[in-house]
Backbone as numpy.savetxt, mean C-alpha at the origin, in Angstrom:
# Nx Ny Nz CAx CAy CAz Cx Cy Cz
-11.17 18.85 6.56 -10.84 18.79 5.15 -11.79 17.81 4.47
-12.38 18.22 3.39 -13.23 17.34 2.59 -12.34 16.28 1.96
-12.73 15.01 2.12 -11.90 13.91 1.61 -11.66 13.99 0.11
-12.59 14.53 -0.63 -12.42 14.63 -2.07 -11.64 15.87 -2.48
-11.40 16.78 -1.54 -10.73 18.03 -1.89 -9.29 17.80 -2.33
-8.68 16.70 -1.92 -7.31 16.42 -2.32 -7.16 16.24 -3.82
-8.23 15.80 -4.48 -8.11 15.52 -5.91 -8.92 16.48 -6.77
-9.42 17.56 -6.18 -10.07 18.59 -6.98 -9.02 19.27 -7.85
-9.38 19.67 -9.06 -8.40 20.29 -9.96 -7.65 21.45 -9.36
-8.28 22.27 -8.51 -7.57 23.42 -7.95 -6.46 23.00 -6.98
-6.48 21.75 -6.51 -5.46 21.28 -5.57 -4.37 20.46 -6.24
-4.45 20.29 -7.54 -3.44 19.51 -8.25 -2.22 20.39 -8.53
-1.06 19.77 -8.74 0.16 20.56 -8.96 0.02 21.50 -10.17
0.64 22.65 -10.05 0.59 23.64 -11.11 1.26 23.15 -12.39
2.22 22.25 -12.25 2.93 21.78 -13.43 2.03 21.05 -14.41
0.83 20.68 -14.00 -0.09 20.01 -14.93 -0.33 20.90 -16.14
-0.21 22.19 -15.96 -0.40 23.12 -17.08 0.85 23.22 -17.95
1.97 22.62 -17.53 3.19 22.66 -18.32 2.97 21.99 -19.68
3.72 22.44 -20.69 3.59 21.85 -22.03 3.79 20.34 -22.06
4.65 19.81 -21.18 4.89 18.37 -21.19 3.60 17.59 -20.94
2.74 18.12 -20.09 1.49 17.44 -19.79 0.48 17.61 -20.93
0.58 18.68 -21.68 -0.33 18.86 -22.82 -0.06 17.80 -23.89
1.18 17.30 -23.95 1.55 16.31 -24.95 1.34 14.88 -24.48
1.01 14.70 -23.21 0.81 13.36 -22.69 -0.47 12.76 -23.25
-0.51 11.44 -23.35 -1.76 10.80 -23.81 -2.88 11.08 -22.82
-4.08 11.03 -23.29 -5.24 11.27 -22.43 -5.84 9.95 -21.95
-5.02 8.91 -21.94 -5.45 7.58 -21.51 -4.97 7.35 -20.08
-5.89 7.30 -19.11 -5.47 7.13 -17.72 -4.61 5.88 -17.48
-4.85 4.81 -18.22 -4.05 3.59 -18.04 -2.60 3.82 -18.46
-2.39 4.53 -19.56 -1.03 4.82 -20.01 -0.33 5.78 -19.04
-1.08 6.74 -18.55 -0.52 7.68 -17.57 -0.14 6.94 -16.30
-1.00 6.02 -15.86 -0.70 5.23 -14.66 0.57 4.42 -14.86
0.72 3.80 -16.03 1.93 3.02 -16.30 3.18 3.89 -16.19
3.12 5.08 -16.79 4.25 5.99 -16.75 4.54 6.42 -15.30
3.50 6.72 -14.57 3.66 7.17 -13.18 4.24 6.06 -12.31
3.77 4.82 -12.51 4.32 3.70 -11.73 5.79 3.47 -12.05
6.20 3.77 -13.28 7.63 3.67 -13.62 8.43 4.69 -12.81
7.89 5.89 -12.64 8.56 6.88 -11.80 8.65 6.40 -10.36
7.59 5.74 -9.87 7.63 5.18 -8.50 8.76 4.17 -8.39
8.85 3.27 -9.37 9.90 2.25 -9.36 11.31 2.87 -9.34
11.44 4.02 -9.98 12.73 4.71 -10.03 12.98 5.59 -8.80
11.98 5.68 -7.93 12.12 6.53 -6.75 11.95 8.00 -7.04
11.39 8.32 -8.18 11.15 9.71 -8.58 9.71 10.07 -8.22
9.51 10.33 -6.93 8.16 10.46 -6.40 7.48 11.76 -6.80
8.21 12.84 -6.94 7.58 14.09 -7.37 7.02 13.94 -8.78
7.79 13.32 -9.67 7.33 13.10 -11.04 6.13 12.15 -11.05
6.21 11.09 -10.23 5.09 10.15 -10.13 3.84 10.87 -9.63
4.02 11.68 -8.60 2.91 12.45 -8.03 2.24 13.30 -9.10
3.04 14.01 -9.88 2.49 14.89 -10.90 1.77 14.10 -11.99
2.33 12.95 -12.37 1.66 12.12 -13.38 0.34 11.55 -12.85
0.36 11.03 -11.62 -0.88 10.50 -11.05 -1.93 11.61 -10.95
-1.52 12.78 -10.52 -2.46 13.90 -10.43 -3.02 14.27 -11.80
-2.16 14.25 -12.81 -2.63 14.54 -14.16 -3.66 13.49 -14.59
-3.36 12.23 -14.34 -4.31 11.18 -14.67 -5.63 11.34 -13.94
-5.54 11.70 -12.67 -6.75 11.89 -11.87 -7.54 13.11 -12.35
-6.85 14.11 -12.92 -7.58 15.25 -13.47 -8.43 14.81 -14.66
-8.06 13.69 -15.30 -8.84 13.15 -16.41 -9.92 12.18 -15.93
-9.61 11.44 -14.87 -10.57 10.46 -14.34 -10.32 10.31 -12.84
-11.11 11.01 -12.05 -10.89 10.99 -10.60 -11.54 9.80 -9.90
-12.02 8.84 -10.69 -12.60 7.65 -10.08 -11.86 6.38 -10.52
-10.65 6.53 -11.02 -9.85 5.38 -11.44 -9.10 4.83 -10.22
-9.47 3.64 -9.73 -8.83 3.10 -8.52 -7.33 2.90 -8.67
-6.88 2.55 -9.86 -5.44 2.33 -10.07 -4.66 3.63 -9.93
-5.18 4.70 -10.49 -4.53 6.01 -10.34 -4.55 6.45 -8.88
-5.67 6.25 -8.21 -5.76 6.63 -6.80 -4.81 5.80 -5.94
-4.72 4.51 -6.22 -3.77 3.66 -5.50 -2.35 4.18 -5.69
-2.00 4.47 -6.92 -0.66 4.98 -7.21 -0.38 6.29 -6.52
-1.36 7.18 -6.54 -1.20 8.45 -5.85 -1.04 8.21 -4.35
-1.82 7.28 -3.82 -1.72 6.98 -2.39 -0.35 6.46 -1.99
0.20 5.53 -2.77 1.53 5.01 -2.40 2.61 6.06 -2.61
2.42 6.91 -3.61 3.38 7.98 -3.84 3.36 8.97 -2.67
2.18 9.34 -2.23 2.08 10.24 -1.09 2.71 9.61 0.16
2.52 8.32 0.33 3.14 7.63 1.47 4.66 7.73 1.38
5.19 7.48 0.21 6.65 7.56 0.01 7.16 8.98 0.24
6.31 9.96 0.02 6.69 11.36 0.22 6.46 11.81 1.67
5.99 10.89 2.51 5.78 11.20 3.92 4.45 11.83 4.24
3.56 11.88 3.28 2.23 12.48 3.46 1.24 11.37 3.83
1.39 10.83 5.04 0.63 9.64 5.43 -0.87 9.88 5.52
-1.29 10.98 6.08 -2.73 11.24 6.22 -3.38 11.41 4.84
-2.73 12.14 3.96 -3.26 12.29 2.60 -3.29 10.93 1.89
-2.23 10.16 2.09 -2.16 8.84 1.49 -3.33 7.97 1.97
-3.58 8.00 3.26 -4.68 7.21 3.83 -6.01 7.58 3.19
-6.26 8.88 3.07 -7.52 9.36 2.50 -7.68 8.89 1.06
-6.63 9.01 0.27 -6.68 8.62 -1.13 -6.86 7.11 -1.27
-6.10 6.34 -0.47 -6.22 4.88 -0.56 -7.58 4.40 -0.08
-8.15 5.04 0.93 -9.50 4.66 1.36 -10.51 4.91 0.25
-10.32 5.98 -0.50 -11.22 6.24 -1.64 -11.05 5.17 -2.70
-9.82 4.78 -2.97 -9.57 3.72 -3.94 -10.22 2.41 -3.50
-10.13 2.11 -2.21 -10.75 0.89 -1.68 -12.27 0.95 -1.82
-12.86 2.11 -1.59 -14.31 2.24 -1.76 -14.71 1.97 -3.22
-13.87 2.39 -4.16 -14.17 2.20 -5.58 -13.90 0.76 -6.04
-12.94 0.11 -5.41 -12.56 -1.26 -5.79 -12.25 -2.05 -4.52
-13.30 -2.45 -3.78 -13.11 -3.01 -2.44 -12.43 -4.37 -2.39
-12.24 -5.04 -3.52 -11.62 -6.36 -3.51 -10.20 -6.32 -4.07
-9.63 -5.14 -4.24 -8.28 -5.04 -4.78 -7.27 -5.30 -3.66
-6.68 -6.48 -3.68 -5.79 -6.89 -2.59 -4.54 -6.01 -2.48
-4.07 -5.49 -3.60 -2.87 -4.63 -3.58 -3.19 -3.32 -2.86
-4.29 -2.71 -3.21 -4.67 -1.45 -2.57 -4.94 -1.66 -1.09
-5.61 -2.76 -0.75 -5.85 -3.06 0.66 -4.54 -3.21 1.43
-3.57 -3.90 0.83 -2.27 -4.07 1.49 -1.54 -2.73 1.58
-1.66 -1.89 0.56 -1.03 -0.57 0.61 -1.64 0.27 1.73
-2.96 0.21 1.87 -3.63 0.94 2.94 -3.16 0.40 4.30
-3.02 -0.91 4.41 -2.50 -1.50 5.64 -1.12 -0.96 5.96
-0.27 -0.87 4.93 1.07 -0.34 5.13 1.08 1.09 5.63
0.15 1.89 5.13 0.05 3.28 5.59 -0.36 3.31 7.06
-1.35 2.49 7.42 -1.75 2.44 8.83 -0.59 1.97 9.70
0.21 1.03 9.21 1.37 0.56 9.97 2.34 1.72 10.18
2.61 2.46 9.11 3.52 3.61 9.21 2.99 4.66 10.18
1.67 4.76 10.28 1.04 5.74 11.18 0.98 5.21 12.62
1.41 3.97 12.83 1.39 3.39 14.16 0.03 2.84 14.56
-0.87 2.73 13.62 -2.20 2.19 13.89 -2.22 0.71 13.51
-1.59 -0.09 14.38 -1.32 -1.49 14.06 -2.59 -2.33 13.92
-3.61 -2.05 14.72 -4.85 -2.82 14.61 -5.48 -2.62 13.23
-5.48 -1.39 12.75 -6.00 -1.11 11.42 -5.15 -1.78 10.35
-3.83 -1.77 10.54 -2.93 -2.42 9.59 -3.26 -3.91 9.50
-3.41 -4.57 10.65 -3.74 -5.99 10.67 -5.07 -6.23 9.95
-6.05 -5.40 10.24 -7.36 -5.54 9.60 -7.23 -5.53 8.08
-6.51 -4.56 7.53 -6.42 -4.45 6.08 -5.48 -5.50 5.47
-4.44 -5.91 6.18 -3.62 -7.02 5.67 -4.46 -8.29 5.59
-5.25 -8.58 6.63 -6.11 -9.77 6.62 -7.12 -9.68 5.48
-7.70 -8.51 5.33 -8.69 -8.31 4.26 -8.04 -8.52 2.89
-6.83 -8.03 2.72 -6.10 -8.21 1.47 -5.90 -9.70 1.19
-5.52 -10.45 2.23 -5.30 -11.89 2.06 -6.59 -12.64 1.78
-7.72 -12.10 2.20 -9.00 -12.72 1.87 -9.22 -12.76 0.36
-8.68 -11.78 -0.33 -8.89 -11.69 -1.77 -7.74 -12.27 -2.59
-6.55 -12.33 -2.02 -5.41 -12.91 -2.74 -4.39 -13.43 -1.74
-4.36 -14.73 -1.58 -3.46 -15.37 -0.61 -2.07 -15.61 -1.20
-1.85 -15.26 -2.45 -0.59 -15.58 -3.12 0.45 -14.47 -3.09
0.19 -13.40 -2.36 1.16 -12.30 -2.30 2.00 -12.48 -1.03
3.21 -12.95 -1.24 4.11 -13.27 -0.12 4.34 -12.08 0.79
4.55 -10.91 0.21 4.86 -9.71 0.99 3.74 -9.36 1.97
2.50 -9.58 1.56 1.38 -9.28 2.46 1.42 -10.19 3.68
1.69 -11.47 3.46 1.82 -12.41 4.59 2.94 -11.97 5.53
4.10 -11.66 4.95 5.25 -11.28 5.76 4.98 -10.00 6.54
4.34 -9.04 5.91 4.01 -7.79 6.60 3.04 -8.04 7.75
2.06 -8.91 7.53 1.10 -9.24 8.58 1.82 -9.88 9.76
2.69 -10.84 9.48 3.44 -11.51 10.55 4.28 -10.50 11.32
4.97 -9.63 10.61 5.81 -8.62 11.27 4.98 -7.63 12.07
3.79 -7.35 11.59 2.89 -6.46 12.33 2.48 -7.13 13.65
2.14 -8.42 13.59 1.82 -9.15 14.81 3.00 -9.13 15.77
4.20 -9.31 15.24 5.39 -9.27 16.10 5.55 -7.91 16.76
5.36 -6.86 15.99 5.49 -5.51 16.55 4.45 -5.26 17.64
3.31 -5.91 17.52 2.26 -5.77 18.52 2.52 -6.67 19.74
3.54 -7.52 19.63 3.84 -8.44 20.73 2.96 -9.68 20.75
2.28 -9.95 19.67 1.37 -11.09 19.58 2.13 -12.30 18.99
3.00 -12.87 19.82 3.90 -13.91 19.34 3.17 -15.17 18.89
2.16 -15.60 19.63 1.45 -16.82 19.24 0.67 -16.62 17.94
0.07 -15.48 17.79 -0.65 -15.21 16.54 0.34 -15.10 15.38
1.49 -14.49 15.63 2.54 -14.41 14.61 3.01 -15.82 14.24
3.14 -16.68 15.24 3.55 -18.07 14.99 2.54 -18.77 14.08
1.27 -18.65 14.41 0.23 -19.28 13.59 0.23 -18.73 12.17
0.36 -17.42 12.05 0.39 -16.80 10.71 1.62 -17.25 9.93
2.73 -17.42 10.62 3.96 -17.85 9.95 3.86 -19.31 9.51
3.25 -20.15 10.34 3.04 -21.55 9.95 2.13 -21.62 8.72
1.09 -20.82 8.71 0.20 -20.75 7.55 0.97 -20.30 6.31
1.83 -19.28 6.47 2.65 -18.78 5.37 3.56 -19.88 4.83
4.19 -20.63 5.73 5.13 -21.68 5.31 4.41 -22.82 4.60
3.15 -23.05 4.94 2.37 -24.07 4.22 2.15 -23.63 2.78
1.90 -22.34 2.60 1.67 -21.81 1.25 2.97 -21.68 0.46
4.05 -21.31 1.16 5.35 -21.07 0.51 6.43 -21.84 1.27
6.48 -23.16 1.10 7.37 -23.99 1.93 8.87 -23.73 1.74
9.26 -23.23 0.61 10.69 -23.01 0.36 11.11 -21.56 0.50
10.33 -20.78 1.19 10.62 -19.36 1.32 11.62 -19.14 2.45
12.81 -18.72 2.10 13.91 -18.57 3.07 13.58 -17.55 4.17
12.99 -16.42 3.79 12.65 -15.41 4.78 11.59 -15.93 5.76
10.68 -16.74 5.26 9.67 -17.35 6.12 10.30 -18.29 7.14
11.32 -19.04 6.70 12.04 -19.93 7.62 12.74 -19.13 8.72
13.41 -18.06 8.32 14.12 -17.23 9.29 13.14 -16.56 10.27
12.02 -16.12 9.75 11.01 -15.49 10.59 10.44 -16.49 11.60
10.19 -17.71 11.15 9.68 -18.74 12.06 10.70 -19.02 13.16
11.97 -19.12 12.79 13.02 -19.34 13.80 13.04 -18.20 14.81
12.92 -16.97 14.35 12.92 -15.80 15.25 11.72 -15.83 16.19
10.57 -16.19 15.65 9.37 -16.24 16.48 9.51 -17.30 17.57
10.00 -18.48 17.18 10.19 -19.56 18.16 11.19 -19.14 19.22
12.28 -18.48 18.82 13.27 -17.98 19.79 12.63 -16.99 20.75
11.87 -16.04 20.22 11.21 -15.04 21.06 10.18 -15.67 21.99
9.49 -16.68 21.51 8.54 -17.39 22.38 9.28 -18.07 23.53
10.41 -18.69 23.21 11.23 -19.34 24.24 11.74 -18.34 25.27
12.22 -17.20 24.79 12.72 -16.16 25.70 11.60 -15.62 26.57
10.40 -15.48 25.99 9.29 -14.91 26.75 8.80 -15.82 27.88
9.17 -17.09 27.82 8.76 -18.03 28.88 9.58 -17.85 30.15
10.69 -17.16 30.05 11.55 -17.00 31.22 11.35 -15.69 31.90
């Protein structure tokens, strides 16, 4: 499958021709905002159609591609999501949100090494996103890398000292390390 074939006009949903889409603004940023609202509401089919409509106007908008990628992931289309998010990363390689989303897709696909790679890369560009740190730590735990998870959790707690989930995670890691010694 050609990686760009997912976003060619002939592969977009037929509903794009519906009258509702004819009345939508032709501003990709406004369309992205509307589509992200559908994502927040859990209305993934509507989000998918809006992102596709936006991409039919501008197929090189990283924000629209990121949104389409996370929507496809939520719809269980992991391979398509990966392809779209990789394209978004190529267009905007320093976008920490898209990098973390791509990491999440790799995690869902069971490709933990790739997930770690993209979570670390995301943190290189923005260390202030708590969820990315927590996902990285949990990924290390799933891989059985307790000492690396411990170090990552200590780093997280230095950045976010009052984070309750970070405290609980550190306690769990220490407990698991203790159990693993026996």
